[in-house]
N, C-alpha and C positions, 0 to 999 in steps of 0.2 A: 309812303307805302314801301319804298325801297328799303328803308331801315326796318320796317315791319317784316320784311322777308328775310332779314338778316344778311343782306349783301351790301357791297360797297356803293355808297351814294354817288361818289365821283365817277365811277366807271359805268353806272347803270341808269343814271337819271334820264338820259336821252332815250331810253327804251319805254318811257311813260308818255302817254298823251292825255292831256286834260282839256276840258271844255267847260263852258258855263251852262248850267241848266236854265230852263225858261224863267226862273225867278232870280237869276244872277248868282246862284250858288255854284261852287266848284264841284265838278264831278270827274271821275277817272273814266276815260273813254276806252283805253286799251293798254295792255302791257305787252310790249314786244310783238305787236300786231294781233294779239289775242284779246278779243272783246269779252270773252266769257270770264276771264280772270278779273276784269274790272267790275263785274256785276257783284262780286262778293265784298267790295270795299266801300266804306263810307269816308267821305272827305269833307272837312269843315274848314273853310277859310277863316283865318283870324285877322284881327286888326291890331298889329303890334305898333310900336313907336314909329313915327314918321321916318321914312327912308328904309324900312324893313318890310319884308313880306313873310308870311308864315301860314302854315296849315297843319291840321292834325288829320292823320289817316288811321283808320281802324278796320280790322277784318270783321268787326261786329258793328251793328247800327249805333250811331252816336245819338243818344237820346237827350243828353244834356251835358253841358260843359261849364264849369265855373272857373273864373279867372282869379287866381290868388297872387297877391304881391308879398314876396318874402323879403324881409329886411333883417339881416343877421345882427345879432347883438354880440359884440366882442367883449370879453372880460379877460383880465390878466390874472 
């Protein structure tokens, strides 16, 4: 969400509060103490490679997400 707002992640990540919903999904609780801002965002937790954490945040409902693996082909 921080990058979605177009602001620095390093300086503003502590202004976000997340929690788990009843089925274990990630949800944004508040932004800088304001719960009304959080209501307009969808957050989807991802399962990246072991040792990493990731999520996607959107100002619109996330209806579906597909995982694509990209492998570049280099030619000289």
